[in-house]
N, C-alpha and C positions, 0 to 999 in steps of 0.2 A: 279187552278192546277199548274200554273207556280211557285207559291210561296210555294208549298209543294212538293219538289223533293222526289223521291224514292231512297232508298239506296239498291243496289244489290251488296253485297260483299263490295268491295272497290270502286265501281263505283257509282257515283251519277247521276241519270237520271232525267232530267227535262222534263215534259210534257207540251204541250200547246194544245189548242183546238180552232177550229173555228166552229161556229154554226149559222145556220139560224133557226129562230123561227117565228111562226105566229099562228094566229087563223083561223079557217074555217070561211069564209065570204060568206054565202049562198046567199046573194043578188048579189054578183059579181062573185063567183066561181060557174060555172054550174055543176061541178062534183068534187069528191074527187081528181081526177087526176090533175085538175087545181090548187087546193089548194096545193098539193104536189109540183107541178112545181114552184109555187110562192115561197114556202119555200126553195126548193132546189136552186133556183136562189139566194136567200138571203145567203145561205151557201157559194156559189161560190163568192158572193160579199165580204163576210167576209174574205175569203182566199186571194182574190185579193187586199184587202185594208190593208194588212200587217199581216194577220193571228192573232191568239190568241185574237179573239174578237167575239162578237155576233152581228148579224144584225137581227133586228126584222121587220117584214112586216105585 
């Protein structure tokens, strides 16, 4: 995203994204909520470690 800025009139807008990603691990996650919590934590780790990155769990 950062390498493809958007042009809005005369203003160039650069977007970045931080993401947490992961797969459901039904041997360790007792519920979908636990899966979501794990992936949500990964998103916050991406933001805290400099943003504009992906953390996979």
